[in-house]
C-alpha positions, 0 to 999 in steps of 0.5 A: 099463700103457696103454690105455683102460678096459674098459666093458661093457653087458649086450649086451657081456658075451659078447664081453667074456668071450671077449676077458678072457684076452687082456685080462688078458694085455695088462695084465700081470695074473696069476691072483692079482691078478685074484682080488684085484680080483674079491674086493675085496681091492684095493678103493680107494674108487672102484675096485679097483686092480691095483697099489696098491703100485706106483703111478707116483706113489709109491716102489715098495711104497708105497700110491698116494697118488692122490686118488679121482678119479685112479683114473677114468683109471688103466688098472689100475683095475677097476670093479665093481657094488659101487663104484657107490655110491662112484662116486655119492658122488664125483659128488655131491662134485664137484657140491657143490664145483662150486657153490661154485667158479668153473670156473677154481678147480675146474680148479685143484684137480681138474684137475692129474691129468688135465692134467699140467704140463709 
């Protein structure tokens, strides 16, 4: 479940398509999960989640309680063009919050998922 997110531009599409079966295998995903990710069935605001009921942040079978920005770093999150409007909304949200908070306050509120204690 670890590894960098897959980001592809127009020039990388053919390479990505060729590598896709191996990427799916490495992520431990099956055909049913891939269908759910691509169809939008697994959408959770800013991404599609391969395992919303199997989160490291909640008991198995419980919907993941993570804030939307945590999905940005989760290796089983998939981002599709349909997520762009909500990603832009999230960016605007961060921009608005940042204008009303000091850097320390901003990091205190939004930083813990990215820099866990301990």
